[in-house]
LOGUZA-402365 format. One line per field, with one value per residue (C-alpha): residue in three letters; x, z, y. Coordinates in Angstrom, 2 decimals. Last residue first. Layout:
REM LOGUZA-402365
res <- ALA/...
c1 <- X/...
c3 <- Z/...
c2 <- Y/...
REM end
This chain:
REM LOGUZA-402365
res <- ARG/GLY/LEU/LEU/GLN/ASP/VAL/PRO/ALA/PHE/ASP/ASP/THR/LEU/VAL/ALA/VAL/ASP/GLY/LEU/TRP/ALA/ASP/LEU/ALA/ALA/SER/GLY/VAL/VAL/ILE/GLY/VAL/GLU/ASP/PRO/ASP/ASP/LEU/SER/GLU/ILE/ARG/ALA/ALA/LEU/ALA/ARG/ALA/ASP/ILE/PRO/ARG/ASP/SER/ALA/VAL/VAL/VAL/PHE/ASN/GLY/GLY/GLY/THR/GLY/ALA/LEU/GLU/ARG/PRO/HIS/GLY/LEU/VAL/VAL/VAL/GLU/GLY/PHE/VAL/ALA/ARG/ALA/THR/ALA/VAL/GLU/ALA/ARG/LEU/PHE/GLY/LEU/PRO/ALA/TYR/ASP/ILE/VAL/ASN/MET/VAL/TYR/THR/GLY/GLY/PRO/GLY/LEU/VAL/ARG/ARG/VAL/GLU/ALA/LEU/PHE/GLU/SER/THR/THR/LEU/HIS/TRP/PRO/VAL/ALA/LEU/GLY/GLY/PHE/ALA/ASP/GLY/VAL/VAL/LEU/GLY/TYR/ALA/ARG/SER/PRO/GLU/ASP/ALA/ILE/SER/LEU/ARG/ALA/ASP/GLY/ILE/VAL/VAL/SER/LEU/ARG/ASP/SER/PRO/ALA/PHE/GLY/LEU/ARG/GLU/LEU/ASN/ILE/ARG/LEU/VAL/ALA/PRO/ASP/LEU/GLU/LEU/VAL/THR/GLN/ARG/VAL/ASP/PRO/LEU/THR/ALA/GLU/LEU/TYR/ARG/PRO/PHE/SER/PHE/GLY/GLY/GLY/GLY/VAL/HIS/LEU/VAL/ALA/PRO/PRO/THR/GLY/PRO/THR/ALA/LEU/ARG/ASP/PRO/LEU/ALA/VAL/ALA/ALA/VAL/ASP/ALA/PHE/ARG/ARG/VAL/TYR/GLY/PHE/ARG/LEU/VAL/THR/PRO/ASP/ALA/LEU/ASN/VAL/HIS/ALA/HIS/PRO/LEU/GLY/ASP/LEU/VAL/LEU/THR/ARG/ALA/ASN/PRO/ASP/ALA/ALA/ASP/GLU/VAL/ILE/ARG/VAL/CYS/TYR/TYR/ARG/SER/GLU/ALA/ASP/CYS/ALA/ALA/PRO/ALA/ALA/LEU/ALA/SER/GLY/THR/VAL/ALA/ALA/LEU/ALA/LEU/LEU/THR/GLY/ILE/LEU/PRO/THR/GLY/GLY/ARG/GLY/ILE/ARG/ARG/ARG/VAL/VAL/LEU/GLN/VAL/ALA/LEU/GLY/VAL/LEU/VAL/LEU/LEU/GLY/GLY/ALA/VAL/VAL/ILE/ILE/LEU/ARG/THR/PRO/LEU/ALA/GLY/LEU/LEU/VAL/PHE/GLY/THR/LEU/PHE/THR/GLY/ALA/ILE/ALA/GLY/ALA/THR/GLY/ILE/ALA/SER/LEU/ARG/GLY/VAL/LEU/SER/GLY/SER/SER/GLY/ILE/ASP/VAL/ILE/THR/ALA/ARG/VAL/ILE/MET/PRO/GLY/VAL/ALA/SER/LEU/VAL/THR/ALA/PRO/VAL/VAL/PHE/GLY/ALA/ALA/ALA/LEU/VAL/VAL/ILE/GLU/VAL/SER/GLN/PRO/THR/LEU/ASN/ALA/ALA/GLY/ALA/PHE/THR/VAL/ILE/PRO/VAL/SER/GLY/VAL/ALA/THR/LEU/GLY/GLY/ILE/VAL/PHE/THR/PRO/GLY/LEU/LEU/PRO/LEU/PRO/GLY/PHE/ARG/ASP/ALA/ALA/GLN/GLY/GLY/ILE/TRP/ALA/GLY/LEU/ALA/ILE/GLY/ALA/LEU/ILE/VAL/GLY/ILE/ILE/GLY/THR/TYR/THR/LEU/LEU/SER/VAL/GLY/VAL/TYR/PRO/ALA/LEU/LEU/ARG/GLY/ALA/ALA/ILE/GLU/LEU/VAL/LEU/VAL/SER/ALA/ALA/ALA/LEU/PHE/THR/LEU/LEU/GLY/ALA/PRO/ALA/ALA/HIS/MET
c1 <- -39.69/-37.65/-34.40/-31.70/-30.34/-29.45/-28.86/-25.79/-24.03/-20.88/-17.09/-18.26/-20.88/-24.36/-25.10/-26.35/-30.16/-30.98/-34.32/-35.15/-38.86/-38.33/-35.31/-36.76/-39.81/-37.35/-35.49/-38.04/-39.79/-41.77/-43.81/-47.24/-48.36/-51.32/-54.14/-53.23/-54.65/-52.35/-51.33/-52.52/-51.94/-48.49/-47.66/-49.17/-46.74/-43.80/-44.20/-44.78/-41.43/-39.30/-36.07/-33.49/-30.48/-27.13/-30.08/-31.60/-35.24/-35.72/-38.60/-40.24/-41.63/-43.34/-43.93/-46.90/-47.50/-44.30/-45.87/-44.02/-46.08/-49.51/-48.35/-47.62/-44.40/-41.70/-39.08/-37.32/-33.85/-31.54/-27.77/-26.17/-23.94/-25.31/-28.98/-28.25/-26.84/-29.58/-32.43/-30.63/-30.27/-34.37/-34.90/-32.92/-34.49/-37.79/-40.28/-41.92/-41.34/-38.46/-38.10/-35.88/-36.17/-33.39/-33.75/-30.30/-31.04/-28.93/-28.21/-24.62/-24.25/-23.98/-21.00/-19.44/-22.83/-23.67/-19.60/-20.69/-23.23/-21.13/-18.95/-22.13/-23.45/-26.35/-24.88/-22.39/-25.15/-26.91/-30.43/-32.14/-35.96/-33.82/-30.60/-31.86/-30.82/-33.16/-30.67/-32.13/-29.13/-30.70/-28.73/-25.94/-22.11/-20.52/-18.04/-17.25/-18.21/-15.54/-16.01/-19.64/-18.77/-17.06/-19.75/-22.78/-21.05/-20.75/-22.45/-23.14/-25.95/-26.60/-29.76/-29.60/-27.28/-29.67/-30.68/-33.57/-36.09/-38.44/-39.17/-38.09/-35.05/-33.11/-34.53/-34.20/-30.51/-30.10/-31.21/-28.42/-25.64/-26.24/-24.90/-26.85/-25.45/-28.06/-26.55/-28.99/-29.26/-32.31/-33.15/-36.55/-38.33/-41.27/-40.44/-37.19/-38.08/-39.97/-37.55/-35.24/-38.21/-38.71/-35.61/-36.67/-34.46/-31.48/-29.67/-27.66/-29.36/-27.58/-29.86/-28.18/-29.89/-29.04/-26.90/-26.91/-29.50/-30.58/-34.55/-34.03/-31.85/-34.36/-37.11/-35.28/-35.35/-39.79/-40.72/-37.80/-39.37/-42.58/-41.48/-39.66/-42.45/-44.50/-41.47/-42.27/-45.95/-45.43/-47.74/-46.12/-47.43/-45.46/-43.32/-46.31/-46.62/-44.50/-45.90/-43.29/-43.65/-40.49/-39.16/-41.42/-39.28/-39.57/-35.39/-35.93/-39.28/-39.84/-43.50/-45.15/-48.22/-48.74/-51.38/-53.21/-55.68/-53.56/-50.33/-47.22/-44.35/-41.18/-38.72/-35.21/-33.39/-31.06/-26.99/-24.64/-27.64/-30.89/-33.57/-37.26/-36.82/-39.10/-39.21/-42.06/-40.16/-39.80/-35.94/-35.82/-38.28/-36.15/-33.22/-34.53/-36.24/-33.18/-30.90/-33.23/-33.29/-29.23/-28.74/-31.55/-29.53/-26.19/-27.41/-25.62/-22.22/-19.34/-18.27/-15.57/-12.68/-10.47/-12.74/-15.82/-14.05/-13.13/-16.74/-18.09/-15.69/-16.66/-20.70/-19.69/-17.89/-21.20/-23.21/-20.99/-21.24/-24.85/-24.75/-22.71/-24.69/-28.19/-27.11/-25.20/-28.80/-30.76/-28.65/-28.64/-25.55/-22.91/-22.30/-23.67/-20.49/-17.71/-16.95/-19.23/-19.23/-15.77/-14.79/-16.04/-15.89/-12.09/-11.57/-13.64/-11.19/-8.05/-9.57/-10.09/-6.61/-4.96/-7.18/-6.25/-2.15/-2.82/-4.29/-1.46/1.27/-0.39/-1.08/2.27/3.49/-0.09/1.27/-1.45/-3.97/-5.41/-9.30/-9.51/-8.28/-10.90/-14.24/-12.86/-13.04/-16.74/-19.09/-18.62/-20.76/-23.70/-23.80/-23.63/-26.45/-28.42/-28.55/-29.29/-32.49/-34.87/-31.91/-32.38/-35.27/-35.71/-32.57/-34.45/-38.05/-36.13/-34.03/-36.97/-37.31/-41.06/-42.23/-44.97/-45.33/-43.60/-40.35/-41.10/-41.82/-39.30/-36.49/-37.61/-37.32/-33.80/-32.42/-33.31/-30.14/-27.97/-29.90/-29.06/-25.32/-24.49/-26.28/-23.96/-20.89/-21.76/-22.91/-19.10/-17.60/-18.95/-17.23/-14.16/-14.55/-15.16/-18.33/-17.99/-14.40/-15.92/-19.43/-18.07/-16.22/-18.51/-21.64/-18.93/-17.91/-21.28/-22.83/-20.28/-20.19/-23.73/-24.31/-21.49/-23.43/-26.88/-24.86/-23.60/-26.99/-28.43/-25.68/-26.41/-29.68/-29.32/-27.08/-29.15/-30.79/-34.42/-36.68/-38.41/-36.99/-33.49/-33.16/-31.75/-29.06/-27.83/-28.15/-25.32/-22.84/-23.40/-23.76/-20.18/-19.10/-19.97/-18.72/-15.38/-15.09/-16.21/-13.99/-10.50/-11.29/-11.78/-8.84/-6.60/-7.59/-7.23/-3.53/-2.92/-2.94/-5.98
c3 <- -68.84/-68.86/-67.70/-70.27/-70.47/-66.89/-66.29/-69.20/-66.82/-69.31/-67.63/-64.35/-65.94/-66.65/-68.65/-71.81/-73.21/-75.73/-74.95/-71.17/-70.87/-73.48/-71.09/-68.36/-69.00/-69.92/-67.43/-64.18/-63.18/-64.07/-61.17/-61.13/-58.50/-58.46/-59.55/-56.17/-53.84/-51.22/-48.03/-48.78/-52.48/-51.71/-49.15/-51.87/-54.56/-52.44/-51.67/-55.14/-56.19/-53.52/-55.62/-56.29/-55.22/-55.47/-54.98/-56.88/-56.33/-58.04/-56.80/-59.34/-58.90/-61.23/-65.43/-68.39/-70.20/-71.01/-69.90/-66.39/-65.92/-67.20/-64.51/-61.32/-60.65/-59.06/-61.03/-59.87/-60.00/-59.78/-61.26/-58.96/-60.83/-64.25/-63.12/-61.23/-64.37/-66.99/-64.04/-64.06/-68.10/-67.58/-65.57/-67.36/-70.29/-68.69/-72.67/-70.36/-67.34/-64.60/-60.41/-59.05/-55.65/-54.68/-53.08/-52.68/-51.02/-49.00/-49.83/-49.27/-47.17/-48.52/-48.73/-51.22/-52.96/-52.55/-53.64/-56.83/-57.08/-56.99/-60.05/-62.05/-61.46/-60.74/-57.60/-59.83/-61.21/-59.02/-58.87/-60.95/-60.32/-58.37/-56.71/-55.11/-52.75/-51.95/-52.59/-49.19/-48.71/-46.44/-45.20/-44.05/-43.04/-45.71/-46.35/-43.86/-44.33/-45.28/-48.87/-48.38/-47.73/-50.65/-52.74/-50.30/-49.96/-46.55/-43.01/-41.31/-39.60/-36.62/-35.75/-33.15/-30.80/-30.69/-33.91/-33.37/-35.88/-34.65/-37.90/-36.98/-35.13/-35.93/-39.02/-40.01/-38.81/-40.39/-43.88/-42.92/-42.86/-46.46/-48.07/-45.73/-45.47/-43.05/-40.98/-39.27/-36.63/-36.74/-33.60/-32.69/-36.80/-36.27/-34.58/-35.59/-39.33/-39.94/-38.33/-41.43/-43.95/-42.50/-42.57/-43.95/-46.78/-45.33/-48.66/-49.09/-46.32/-44.39/-42.88/-40.50/-38.77/-35.51/-35.37/-31.92/-32.65/-36.83/-36.85/-37.65/-40.68/-42.28/-41.76/-43.73/-47.35/-47.35/-44.81/-45.93/-49.68/-48.09/-46.28/-49.15/-51.42/-48.44/-49.37/-52.82/-52.06/-49.72/-47.12/-44.64/-41.52/-39.47/-37.80/-35.72/-33.85/-35.76/-39.11/-41.84/-45.61/-47.61/-50.97/-51.95/-54.92/-54.80/-54.47/-51.44/-49.61/-46.62/-46.14/-42.30/-40.75/-37.18/-37.04/-40.05/-42.20/-42.48/-43.78/-42.62/-45.53/-44.53/-46.94/-47.77/-51.44/-51.18/-51.58/-50.02/-47.41/-48.03/-44.96/-45.18/-48.45/-51.86/-50.00/-51.79/-53.04/-50.52/-50.25/-54.08/-54.54/-51.64/-53.53/-56.55/-55.04/-52.80/-55.72/-57.81/-55.39/-54.81/-58.48/-58.53/-55.96/-57.33/-61.20/-63.36/-64.65/-67.68/-67.71/-66.05/-68.22/-64.54/-61.99/-63.61/-63.93/-60.02/-59.11/-61.77/-60.57/-57.03/-58.37/-60.21/-56.88/-54.95/-57.40/-57.87/-53.91/-53.91/-56.73/-54.55/-51.44/-53.05/-54.95/-51.74/-49.57/-52.19/-51.93/-48.17/-46.41/-44.62/-47.02/-50.58/-49.13/-48.56/-50.81/-54.19/-53.54/-52.86/-55.71/-58.52/-58.21/-57.29/-60.35/-62.45/-60.92/-61.86/-65.24/-65.67/-64.33/-67.42/-70.09/-68.26/-68.64/-71.92/-73.55/-72.39/-73.49/-76.80/-77.10/-76.28/-80.06/-80.02/-77.45/-75.16/-74.54/-70.97/-71.63/-74.45/-72.62/-70.03/-72.10/-73.68/-70.20/-68.90/-70.87/-69.11/-66.60/-68.86/-70.47/-67.46/-65.56/-68.67/-69.44/-66.04/-64.52/-67.44/-69.00/-66.71/-66.58/-70.88/-70.58/-67.66/-69.53/-72.98/-71.10/-69.78/-65.29/-66.09/-65.20/-62.71/-63.17/-59.87/-61.47/-63.44/-59.84/-58.10/-61.04/-61.93/-58.16/-57.41/-60.60/-60.19/-57.37/-60.73/-63.07/-60.39/-59.94/-63.91/-64.08/-61.92/-63.08/-66.23/-65.62/-63.78/-66.75/-69.44/-69.39/-69.22/-72.35/-75.35/-77.31/-80.31/-79.77/-75.74/-77.04/-79.82/-77.24/-74.81/-76.90/-78.30/-74.88/-73.22/-76.00/-75.26/-72.03/-71.75/-74.30/-71.52/-68.82/-70.60/-71.73/-68.03/-66.67/-68.70/-68.70/-64.68/-65.33/-67.54/-65.38/-62.84/-59.48/-59.89/-61.90/-59.50/-56.63/-57.81/-59.69/-56.97/-55.94/-59.61/-60.11/-57.27/-58.91/-61.98/-60.66/-58.83/-61.91/-63.50/-60.03/-60.33/-64.13/-62.79/-59.82/-61.51/-64.29/-62.33/-60.01/-63.34/-64.46/-60.84/-61.21/-64.67/-64.84/-66.92
c2 <- 31.06/27.12/26.87/25.85/29.52/29.81/26.58/26.78/23.97/22.93/22.84/22.41/19.32/19.04/15.52/16.02/15.72/13.49/12.35/12.36/11.54/8.19/7.35/7.77/5.84/2.85/2.91/3.30/6.26/9.15/10.18/11.81/14.29/16.47/13.38/11.82/14.18/13.95/12.16/8.84/8.78/10.51/7.38/5.15/6.80/6.76/2.81/2.24/4.08/2.38/3.53/0.88/1.69/4.45/6.81/10.04/11.53/14.64/16.93/19.51/23.16/24.79/24.27/25.21/22.17/19.79/16.21/17.05/19.83/18.17/15.13/17.74/16.66/13.67/12.50/9.27/8.36/5.49/5.30/7.91/9.56/9.31/9.28/12.78/14.38/13.04/14.12/18.01/17.99/16.83/19.88/22.20/21.53/21.47/22.57/23.98/25.10/24.54/24.97/22.17/20.64/17.78/14.90/12.58/9.23/6.72/3.03/2.80/6.33/9.34/11.90/10.63/10.86/14.63/14.96/13.17/15.50/17.92/17.29/15.56/19.31/21.07/22.63/24.96/25.96/27.84/26.35/28.61/30.85/33.48/31.95/28.78/26.14/23.65/20.39/17.45/14.94/11.41/8.61/10.99/9.96/8.20/10.68/13.43/17.18/19.46/19.34/20.00/23.76/24.35/23.60/24.48/28.14/29.61/29.17/25.98/25.59/22.97/21.12/18.14/19.99/22.65/25.41/28.19/29.20/31.57/32.64/37.02/37.06/33.63/33.32/37.00/36.01/32.79/34.54/37.19/34.64/33.88/30.38/27.98/24.60/22.56/19.69/17.64/14.64/12.49/10.73/12.97/12.48/14.20/17.66/17.56/16.58/19.49/22.05/20.68/20.71/24.59/25.88/29.32/29.40/26.49/25.74/22.59/20.17/17.31/14.50/11.95/9.39/7.40/4.74/3.22/0.57/0.43/0.96/4.86/3.88/1.59/4.45/6.84/6.40/6.09/8.66/10.95/10.97/11.57/14.92/15.67/15.57/17.70/20.39/20.46/20.87/24.29/23.96/22.21/21.92/19.83/22.97/23.67/27.52/29.39/28.19/28.71/28.91/28.82/30.71/32.59/34.51/38.42/38.32/35.96/36.29/34.07/33.40/33.66/31.90/32.16/34.98/32.84/34.77/37.76/35.80/37.30/38.40/38.43/40.03/39.65/41.24/38.78/38.15/40.50/40.88/43.30/43.83/44.21/44.53/46.11/49.43/51.87/55.06/57.39/57.44/57.87/60.24/62.99/62.30/63.47/66.86/67.39/66.79/68.75/71.55/71.76/71.98/75.16/76.57/76.34/77.28/76.23/75.57/77.38/80.48/83.28/81.21/80.40/81.78/79.78/76.19/76.46/76.95/74.37/71.53/72.03/72.16/68.74/66.93/68.36/66.30/63.17/63.50/63.17/60.32/58.15/58.71/58.26/54.89/53.81/54.30/52.74/49.54/49.19/49.42/46.91/43.88/45.57/48.41/45.77/43.18/44.18/47.89/48.62/45.68/46.93/51.22/50.44/48.33/50.91/53.68/51.53/51.28/55.24/55.43/53.29/55.37/58.65/56.85/55.89/59.05/61.54/58.72/58.90/62.51/63.34/64.24/65.95/68.45/70.50/67.17/68.09/69.27/67.37/64.25/65.17/65.74/62.54/60.73/62.70/61.48/58.03/59.84/60.51/57.55/55.45/57.77/57.60/53.72/53.26/53.11/52.55/50.80/48.20/47.67/47.46/44.81/42.69/42.76/41.89/39.00/37.47/37.34/38.25/42.26/42.61/46.27/47.31/46.90/50.64/52.15/50.70/51.00/54.75/55.41/54.18/55.14/59.34/58.96/58.01/60.72/62.98/62.59/62.27/65.42/66.80/65.29/66.52/70.16/70.66/69.15/70.92/74.45/72.97/71.13/73.23/73.27/71.36/69.58/68.66/68.09/65.00/63.56/63.47/62.23/59.22/58.46/58.61/55.71/53.73/53.67/53.61/50.53/48.82/50.01/48.43/45.02/44.58/44.94/42.58/40.10/40.56/39.78/36.84/34.83/34.98/37.36/37.93/40.07/42.46/41.99/41.55/44.43/47.20/44.04/43.87/47.82/47.92/46.32/48.23/51.85/51.24/50.57/54.31/55.73/54.51/55.70/59.23/59.06/58.03/60.51/63.34/62.43/62.24/65.30/67.33/65.90/66.19/69.81/71.25
REM end
């Protein structure tokens, strides 16, 4: 085989494997979420496929000859790539939990076969191209470099361009279809050259049509896709005004189109309780309307609540995903105003542009799957939060965790180290380490009026459903020996109970 086609096929096969690897994260997200565990599982599965494919491809090339195998390998790789879509869709519908084993099994079910098949191309190309043992090192090195360049191109193209422009399913279907066509073209050339090799044209095209049809007909998990999320809006059959925003399979917000003061999620009601206790002093100060900064927009349910109940409040929302803002504007009735603005971008970067001592309340409600993004949990980020808060300002944060509450305890310890005063709100049973769910962490540089907070909760909610951990002794006993999270050490996904 000549150098140019050998390099081109090597580049294409390696690029396709990385297109599948990056797209796999989005395809799996609605079923197992987006976390370090998800990407670790996918990367491990793809690497296993690459290793297995290299071994099998080399063995097959030596035994059967490489040229007759190249075309069918591309065809099978393309067909199995397209087939990953219905496999993941139907397997993911089995209500998997985001545990390591489930993630690896789902990733392997969808992607280990195409990764293995496409990775068999490399050693076949080497076997077909090598003519002189004396130059074999240069040949293998050159093809290895070309394959790596293809992998880089596939990574950048998919992550930076395709996933922001096209649905994930379409990316995979088109990539698989192109691989099948390349395989058929290779078969034609090989058959003319050596008189054998290949698979039936009509049968291959029928197989491609069948697997493509099953991929496109598989029930869609998303109403819309973005670079970050699979987005769904769920309507409530019992209330025509009720909507739930679901991102990557996790309910992120409940919105009532007719009444923004309806707060269905308990943790958002706790936000309202904290705001009612923390903001009155600022509301009473003439000429200085209070300001609230939100880290994460979601369904913008709490900003809407504050806008409806505290007309003087000025609010800024830091939202990562422009697609989330767009779906709020189009389907959830959200409308920014001169008192409620939205800044698009990563909150860790955006908060650096916010003025110091400008806010009376900062609300943390940003999630990637079940976990708060790790860089929004560290002492360095919380120091930025404290910088933008005025004296006596309050930080309130939503945290999801399950027994043994490793992440929650670490985040509380971090908030305590930065602010000094911390209160934790949650179900008493869950605070004791049984089960889990949403917890609310309240932090400030001045004592928090836990008595007023408890009285408000008791007057508006079932007091048996909300427990409070407050005070140095109680926090010491509850926290135990936990490490403060820093930019150098923030193992959020590993600490998170599941």
